N, C-alpha and C positions, 0 to 999 in steps of 0.2 A: 550645438556648434563646437563645444569643447571636445565632444567625442569625435566629430569629423576632423578637427585639427589634430587630435592625437593620432588618428589613423593615417593622416597625411604625413605626419612626422615619422611614424613607424615605417610606412612604405618608402619614404624618401631615404631613411637611414638604410633600409634593406637594399635599396637599389644602389646607393653609393658604396655600401660595403660589399656588394656583390660584383663590383667591377673587376676587370682583369688588368693585371700589370703585364705589359709587353715590353720587349727590349731585345738587345743584341749583346752578346758577349764577344769582346775583341781582345786581341793580343796588344799589350800596351806599347810594344816596340814597333811591330810591323803593321799595326792597325788592321789586321786581318781577322776574320771571324774565327772563333774557336768552336769547332763542332762538338756536340755531345757533352757540353759542360753541365754539371749538376747544380740545381738551384733548389733552395729550401727556405720556406717562410716559417720562422720560429713560432710565432703566436698562432698562425693559421694552421700550422702542421700540415702544409701541403707542399708537394715537391713536383719537380719537372726536370726534363732533360732537354737541352737545346737541340735543334735539328742540325743538319749538316752545314747550314749557313749561320750557325750561332744564334738563331732566333728562338725566342721562348715566349710563353704566356702563362701566367699564374693567376689564380682567382684570389682576390683580396677580401678577407673576412673582417679585418679590423682597420680602424682609422690610421694607426701607425703600426709598423711591423719591422722586423729585422730580416733581411734577405742574406742568406749564406750562399756564396758562389764558389765552386771549386772545379778544377779540371786537372787531369794528370799532367805533371810537368810545370804547373803554375802555382804561385802562392795563393792560398785561399783568401777570400775577402768577405767582410760583413758590411752591409749597407743598411742604415736606418732611413726609412722614408715615411712620408705622410701621404695620405690619400689626396691631399690638396696639391701635391707635387704632380708633375707630368706623369702620365701613365706609360709613356714610352721612354725608356732610359737606355743609355749606353754604359756598359760595364766593362772596364779594362782590367785584365789580369796581367801581373808581371811574371815573366818566366822565372822558374826556380833555378837558381845557379848552383845549388848544393847537389851535386851528382853523386850521392853515395850509392851503394850497391842496391839497396831496396828501391830507391827511386828510379834507377836505371831499369830494373825489372818491371816496375809498375808502368813505366812509360811505353812498354811494349804491349800492354794489355789492350785487347780489343774491347771497345765500349759495348759491343753486343753481349759480351760475357756478363756484364752487370745485369742486363735484362734477363738473360738466361738464369742467372742466380736467383733473381726475384721470382721467376716462374717456378723454379724448384722449391723455393721457400713457401710458395702459396699453392703448390700442386695439391696438397691434401685438402685444401679448402675448395679448389675449383674442379677437381676431378669428380665427375658424376658418380663413379663407382665408390667414392669415399663416403657418400651419403649412407645413412642407415637403411634407407629404402626409397624406391621410386617406382613409378609406373607411368605408362603412356600408351597411346594408340599409334601404331605405325602402318604406313602404306608403302609397300615395296613394289616396284616394277622392274623387270629385267627384259631387255630387248636384245635379240641375237640377229646380227646382219652378216651377210656375205658381202665383202667389199673388194674393190679393185677388179671388178668384173670387166673383161674385155670382150671383143667381138668373137674371139675363138670360143669362148665359153658359151655364148649365145648360139653359136652354130653347132655345138656338140650334139651328137645323137642322144646323149644322156637326157637332154631337156627338150628334145624335139616335140615330145608330147605334152609339154607344159608351156606352150606359147603364151598363155594368158598371164604367166608370172612376170613377163616383161612389162606389163602395165603397172606393176607394183614396184618397179625399180625406181630408185631415186639417185640423184647426183649430189655428192658431197666432196668439196675440194677438187672438183674436176674428175672424180672417180665414181663409177656406177656402184651402187650398193643395192642389195636385195634383203630386206627384212624378212625373216622366215620363222621366227619363234618369239613368243611374248608371254611372260608370266606376270601375274599380279596377285597381291595378297593384302588383306587387311587383318591386323592382329592386335591383341592387347598384350603388352610385355610387362612383366613384373620382376622386380629385383629386390633382394634382401641381402644385406652385407654379412651379418653375423647371426647365425651360421650362413655360409655362402649358398644362397638358393636363387634359382631363376625359373621363370615359368613363362610360357607363351601360349596364349589361347588364340587359335586360328579362327577368325570370324568367317572369312571367305578366302578362297584360293582357287586359282585356275591356271592351267597351262594351255596356251594356244600354239599348236605346232605339234611335232611328233617327238615322243620321248619313250625310251625303252624302260626306264625305271621311273618310279613315282617320285615326283619333285615336290609334292605338297609340303613336306617338312623342311625343305631346303630353300624356300622362297621368303622366309621370315627373318627374324632378328637374330635368333640364337646361332645361326650358322654363318653369319657374315658380320663380324664385329671388328671395327677399326677404332681403337681408342688411343689418341695421340699421347695420353698420359701414361699408358703402359710403356715400360722400358723397351719391350720388344713386341713387334706386330707380326703375326703369322700371315704370310701370303704364300699360297701354293706350297704349304708344308715347309716353308723356309722363314726363319726369324729375321726380321729387319729391325735394326735399331731405330727407335723413335728419335726425331730431331730434338726433342726436349728430354731425352732419357738422361738419367744420372750417368756421367762418364761420356756423354755424347761429344764433348769437345775434342776427344781423341779421334773421332771418326768423321766430324763435320767441320767445314769452314763456314763461319757466320759473318754476315754483313748487316749492320744496322743502317737501313736506308733512310730513316727519318720518321716523321709523324704522318699519320693518315687518320681518316675517320671511316668507320664501317657501321652502317645503320645507326648513325648518330653517336657511336661510341668512340671517343678519342683513343687512338691506338699508337703503339710503336710498330713500325713496319720492318720486318727482318727477312733476309734471304738466307737459305742454307744450301750447301752443296757437299757432295761426296768428297772426302779428303783424299782417299786412295782408291784407285780402280780395283774392282773386285770386292770391295766391302759391301755387305748387305745393308745399304743405307739408301736414302732418298735425296733427290734434288727438289727444291721448291721454296715456298715462302709462307710466312704466317704473320698474322696481325694479333698483337697482344694488348689487352686493355691497360692503359697507363694508370688506372686506379686500383684494380684488383689483380693485375698481372695474370688474368685468365685468357686463354686462347679464344679469340673471337672468330677467326677464320684461318683455315689452313688449306694449302694446296700443295700436293706432293706427287712427284713422278718418279719412276724407276730410272736410274742411269742406264745408258746403252749397254755397258759391259756386264750387267748382272747375269749370274749363272742360273738362269731359269729357262727351261726349254719352251720353245714355241711362242713365248710371250715377247712381242716386239715393243709394246707400249703399255704402260699402266699409269693412270692418273686418278687421284682421289681428291675431292674438294669437299670440305665440311664447313658449314655455317653454324656457329653456336649462338644461343640466346640465353640471357639471364632470366630464368623463370622466377626465382626469388633471390634475395641478396646472397651472393656467393653460392648459387645453385645454377650452374651452367650446363646446358644440354645441346647436343647436336640436333638442330631443328630441321636441317635439310642436308642431304649428302648425295653427291654424284660420284659414280665410279665408272671409268671407261677403261676397257682392256682390249688390246689388239693381239690376235693370235695369228702367226704365220703357219699355215697348215698345209696348203696345197702348192706344189711346185712342179715344174716340168723338168725334162732331162737336162736343160741348160741351167737349172737351179735359179731360174728367174721366177719369183713368186707369182702365181696366177691369181690367187685369191687370199684375202685375209678374212678371218672370223673376228668380228667386232662385237663386244658385249657392252651394253650400257645399262647401268643400274642406278635407280633413283630411290631414295628413301626420304619420306617426310614424316614428322612426328608431331602430334598435337595432344591436347588434353593431358599435359604433363603434370603429375602430382608428386610432390616432394614429401618424403617420410610418412606415407600413409601407414596406418596400423592394421595389420592383418595377422591372423593366427598362422603359425608355422605350417600347420596342416594344409593351408591353402596352396603352398608352393610345391607340393609333393610331386606333381607331374611336370616334366620339362616342357613337353609340347602336347597340347590338347587340341585334337582335330575334331571340331564339331561335325556331326553327321551331315549337316546341311551345308558345310563349307564349300563343297564342290558343285553345288546345285543352285547357286544364285542366278537369278535371271538378269538379263541386260538392264532392266529397270532397277533392280536392286543394286547392281554394281554402280550404276550412275548415281545412286543416292549415297553410297558409302565411300566413294573415292574422294581423296583429298583434293584432287584436281582432275578435270576431264581428260579423256584420251586425246592425243593429238591425231592428225590425219594419218601419220605413218602407223601408229599403233592400231588405229581402226582398220587400216589397209591390211595389216597382218591377219587380223581376224577374218576378214573377207577372203583373203587369198587361201588360208589354210582350210576354210570351209570348202573351197573349190578343189583343193588338192586331195582332200580326204575322199572325194568321189572319183578321183582319177585312177584308172586301172594300173597305169605304169608306176605311179607313186606308191600304190599299194604293194607292188612287186618289190620296189626298192626298199620299202619299209620292212618287208619280210626278210630280204637279204641282210639288212642291217641287224635284225633280231637274230638271225642265224649265226652271224659272226660273233655277236655278243654272248649268246646263250648256248649255241650249238644245236638248237632245235628249230625245225621248220614248222611254221604255223599253217594249220589246215582247219580253219574255223574253230570249233570247240576242242580240237585235238592238236597236239604238237608231237612231231616225230624227231628222233635224234638218238644219240647225240653224235655229231660228227667228230667230236674230240675223243670218243671212246669206241668208235665204230670198229677199228681193227687193232689186234694185239697178238703177240706171239709169245708162247712159253713152252717149256719142255713137256708139259702134261697135255695141253689142249692142242698144241701145234698152232696153226693159223686160227685165230679166234675172232668170231663176228659177234658184236654186241649191238642189239637193236632195242630201243626203248620208246615208249609213248606215254604221254601224260595229258591231262585235260588242261585247257587254257583258261584265261580270264573270261573268254566268251562263254565258257561252260559255267564257271562260277568264280567269284573272287574270294569265297570263303571255304570252298571244298576243292580238294585236288586228289585225283586218282591217278596213279602211275603204275606202269608194269614194264618189265623188260625180259628179254630172252637172250641166251648166250649159247653158241654152238661152236665146238672145235673140231677140225677135221682129223685130229689125231686120236682123241679119246672117244669121239663120236657120241658124246653125251649132251643132252639138252639141260641147261641150267636156267634158272628163272627167279623172279622176285617181283615184288610189288609193294605199294604202300598207299595209305589213305591219310590225308591231312585235313583237319578241320580247324579253321581259324575263327575263333569266336568274335562276335561283334562287340568289342570292348575297347575303351580308349587305350589300355595297355595291351601289349601283344600277348595273346594266349593261343597256343596251338596244341591240339591233341593229335597224336599220330599213331597209326598201326602199321607195322612193316614186317615183311617176311622176305628172306633171301636164301637161296641155295646156289652158291657159286664158289669158285676157287679164288683164294686170296693169299697174299704174301704178308704174313705177320711181321711186325717191326718195320713196316713201310711208313714213311711220313704221311700224315693226312693231307699234306699239301698236294701230293700226287693222287690222292683219293684212294685208288687201289690199282691192281695190275691191269685193269681195263683201260687206264689212261694211256694214250698213244705215246706219251713221253717215256714211259717205262720200257717200251720196246725200242724206240729210236735212239735213246740216250743211255741205255744200260751198258754196264761193263760186265761181260760174261753172261752165262745163262741164268734165267730166272727159274730156279729148280727147288727152292725150299718152300714148297707150296702146301696149302691146307684147304680141304673142302670144308666150307663153313655153312652149316644149316642153322638158321637163326630166326626167331620170332620175337618181336618186342612191341611194347605199348609204352608210349612216352608222353609227357605233358611238359610243355615249355611255357614259362610265364615270366613276363616283365612286371616288376612292381614300380609304383610311383616314386618310391624312396630309394633310388639308386641301387636296386637289387634285382637279380634275375635268378630263377631256379629252374632246374631240369630234373624231373623224376622219371624213372623208367623201370619197368619190369621186363626182364629179358631171359629167354631160354636159348641156349646155343649148344650145338654139337659139332666137334671138330673131328675130321678124319684126315690122318696123315697121308701125304702123297710123296713118293720118291724119297728125297733126302731127309724129309721131315718124319722119318719112320719113328713110331712110338713103341717103346720097349720097357719091360719091367722084369726085375729079378724075382723069381719064385723058387726058393730053395737053391738048388744048384743049376736051375734052368733059367734061361732068358726067354720070356714070353712076349709075343707081339700083341700090342693093344690096338684094336680096330678103331674104336672111337672113345672120346671123352665128352661128358655132358655136364653142363652147369645150369643152375637156375639162380638168377641174381636180381636183387633190388638195389637200384642205384639212385642216390639223391645228391644233387650238386647245388651249391649256393654260391653266388658270385656277387662281389661288390663292384659296381660298375659306374661310379660317379662320372657324369658328363660324357659317357661313352657315346660316340656318334656312329651312325650306320648309313650305308647306301642300301635302300630297301626295295625289294620287289614285293609281289603280293604275298609270297611265303618265305622266300630266301632273302638273306641280307648279308652284306659285307661290312665287317667292323672297320671303322676308321680310327679306332683307339680312343684314348683319353689322355689328358695331361696329368691325370691322377693314376696311381697304381690300380690295376684290375686284379682283384684277389679272388681266388677260387678254392673252395674246399669241397671234396667229393668223398662220400662214403659208399662203399659197395658191400652188400651183404650177400654171401652165398649160402643157400639153404639146400641141404641134402634131401633126397628122396622125393622131391617134387618133380613130376614129369621125367623121372629117370635120372635126376641130378645125383652126382656122386660125391659132392664135396660141401663141407661147411667151412666158411672162411669170412674174414673181414678185411677190407682193403681201404686205406686212407690215401688220398692224393691232395697235395697242397701246392698251389702255383701262385706266384706273384709276377705279373708282367707289367713293365713300366717303360714309357718312352718319354722321359723328361727333355725339355728344351734347354739348350745350353747357349742360347743367344747366337752371337757371331761364331761360336765354336761348333755349331751344328747341333746334332741330336745324339743323345745316348740312349741305347736300348738295352735292357737287361731282363732276363727271365730267371727267377729262382724257383726251383721245384724240388719237391721231396715226396717220398711215399713209403708206406710200410704195409706188408701183407701179414696177417695173422692167420695161421692155419697151415695145413699141409696140402700142396697142390702139385699137379703135373706142370712141367715147365711152360707149356703154351699159355697157361692161365697166370703165370708169374709176370714180372715186368721184363719183357724182351726189349732191350734198348734199341731205339730207332737208329738204323744205319742208312747208308746211301751208297749204293753200288751203281751210280750213274754219273754222267757228266753234268747233271743239272743240280745247281746249288740249292740246298735246303736250309731254311731258317731254323727249324726246330731240331733237325737231326744232327748227329755227329757225322760230318761229311766224309771222313776217312774211315768210318767204322763199317765192317761187313755186317750183313744181315745175320742175326743170331749170335754175334761175336760175344756179347755179354748178356747175362741174365741175372736179375737181382730180386730179392724179396724185401730189401731195405735200400733206399738210395737217396742221395742228395745231389743236385746238379745246378750248374750256373752257366748261362749263356750271356755274354756281354758283347755289344757291338757299338762302335762309335763312328757315326757318319759325319765327317767333317764338312760335307757339302763343298762349298768353294773356298773354305777358309785358307787352305794351303795352295791348292792348284791355281786359284785365281790370282795369286801373287807372283806366279812364275810367268814372265812375259811371253815366252814361246809356247806355253801350254794353255794360257788363258783362253785363247780363241776356241780351243777344242771343248771348253766347258766340261772338263773331266772333274770328277769328285773322288776324293780319297776316303776309303773306309777300312777299318781294321777291327779285329775282334778276337775273342777266344771262347772256348767251351771246355768245360770239365765236369766230370761226374764221379762220385765215389759211391760205393755200395757193398753189400754183403749178400751171400747166398748160403742158406743153411743146407747141409747134406740130407736133412730129414725129408726133403722133397723127393729124393731119389727112391724113397719107398713107394711112391706113387708112379714115378716114371724116371727112367735113366736120363741124365742130361746128355744131349747130343755131343759127339766127339768134336764138333766144330765150334762149340761154345766154351766160354771161360767165365771166371768169377772175378769181380772187382774186389777192392779192399778199401777201408777207410784211410789207410796209410799211403796208398798209391792210387791216385785218380787216373782215369783216362783223360787226356787233355790234347787239344789241338788249337793252333792259332792261325790267323789268316790276315792277309793284307790284300786289298782289292781296289779296283777302279770302277766307279759307277759312271753312268751316262755315256758309255761308248755307243756312238751312233744314236744317242738320245734314249735308247731303250734296252741296253745290255749292261749287265754288271759282270765283271770277271774277277775271280778271287784266286790267289795262290794260297794253298793251305799246307801246313806242316803238322804232322802227327808227332807228339812229343813223348809219349809213353807207350809201353807194351809193344816195343819195336821188334820183339823176338817172335811174335805170333806169325803163323804161316799165312801165306797168300794175302798179306796186307799191303797197303799203299802208304808209304811214308811221306810222300809229297804228291799233291794233285793240283790241277788247275780246272776250275769248274765255273759255269756261267749260269745266269738266270735272267729272264726277261723282266724288265721293270717298267712301270708306267708313271714314274714321277715327273713332275715339272722340273 
């Protein structure tokens, strides 16, 4: 009986002390509610902020307590109360009549700023990336829809042979939509803070629809990160300031709307809006826990005037959950993007491309202990990840497919059997790669089919290679070249073997015999590229016949490293202006050919470098970290007729750091040194550009062969301001132009000892360490959404013959 009585007393005490104190804060003169007043219980150490109507509620933990009440512009009050008193009280505050400078400033303070301050103070506790480690299972789905489809589209000859797709059309907001592509993936994601390591293990992944490139590595977590606790959020290669970033008050307007509850969590409800048109910011709202000041839910959209091409709408919604005390994670995330892509001559948009992405996360673990060796691979694609059956997919999905998603799978299965669709697919592949698919063989390339130079005249270049239908691990390619002026047949071929290994490993054998322009930027490939003919200034006449055989091995390592090793034999034969000569006594002798045998080893540090990958080739998307490369080339005499012993070192640092609202900075620092005595074609012939096409790595106002060095140091710098300046000019803002400026310089030396092997050409010069070659540029990007135009000024060596001191050049770009 005593035990029962004791329990009742304890329960009764707990219930009474767990009551809530509710009330209203009023102005003592006008008797009107005071919104957002601060309240604090001294003993209980609990606090609250009144809503817009002055209403509040506080949990009472003790029989008596002292309530502190304050608000800007009012005298603070302390009220002692007992639990036996009424639980609903009226609190009146007297206006503060002392209007000194500090209080006048304080009276203008937005009450939302206090919440924002608390968010900043607790960000290190609430940000998931501040944890030592975590891991979870993620399920990602991405759906692609054509929207705003009208009757004209349905009547077009383009889809006459696809009548069945009308059955899969849906109607949303009164507009017809056609879902045409769907991807889904299940993966395990692992994070380690110090050192910064990430890993994603792809359990299952599939793409339903048609895609030119492999999307398996781009449907998971690593490539689609939106963390509101980051100061800047990368969207389409543009940095947007987070609404809770440090310094965000200068870029956002905030409104504290009051209190709300999200999934049982008491929250402050706030709205945020772009302060100035053109700023890379969001509009939206978020809910923040009134206990931990963690973000519980956020919804953000892009403002209308944002300088991003093709994107007409973007919205992201995230729901956070507290897995452990002060361990918050995004449990569910929705992303919706609308692209305006197709329009008629009247510029009335015919169709939108809409993308819907959903991510759910479960099995979240906080601070698991794993060895650092576990994290070495960024993305691990299991061999079986692409071959899950429908039954296996049904078992591992976090939620079942809806009817639209199931319809996409059915529709694509039908499309893949349609002859007209197969034709359109081939045409798309031709435009993207330059090659026409013919079963196991591909013919091309349309981009190098024709070229003209002073040696070959009209030059035809035909090539063929095996396709993925032949093999995904073996590729054989060959090409032939014929010119109507020299009437000589040139040719080449290669074999590539990609090993079945989680990390990329490719062995390649290659031979070529063709005419090339030394010192041409690798961006243009070689003189076989059509751009070199269409956009060249003057004749292409400093040519060399290159006869070369090589064996190379390309390997990616799990720990942010890539290597390339090659053994190479090459023979150069001078053509026309590239005549090779040497002094022998009192005579000048012509050299027919020069031959070299080389072993080259390159090592690269490539932390977090991302790629768009095909089966064998890939395009680097760069990294937020510097990419560092060191290459050693060893020349060995007397092997296969090689004539020279030498060593060459090349060092390159390439970095594209983000500058937040100020755009992006890009710089490349490079240096090199050649040890030994060599003919000038085997020295460093600095890249020039005698075309109207802008080159990123070349000196754009430098002639071919204008400078040759055996020791050199160079720096290229470029600042892309994106819309930071142009978006603030009212009459220019609508054009969505973007300002870019930069500079390039290189210093170097050239020893005269090399002339014992071959005379330097009369059209070449020598740099010095005291006088660099330098050029600067100012340009405008996003002209017609895909063109960049630069004005370039040459600053040094202005007395050289046949130079261009000022030039205007362009380049096609594909940025958002």
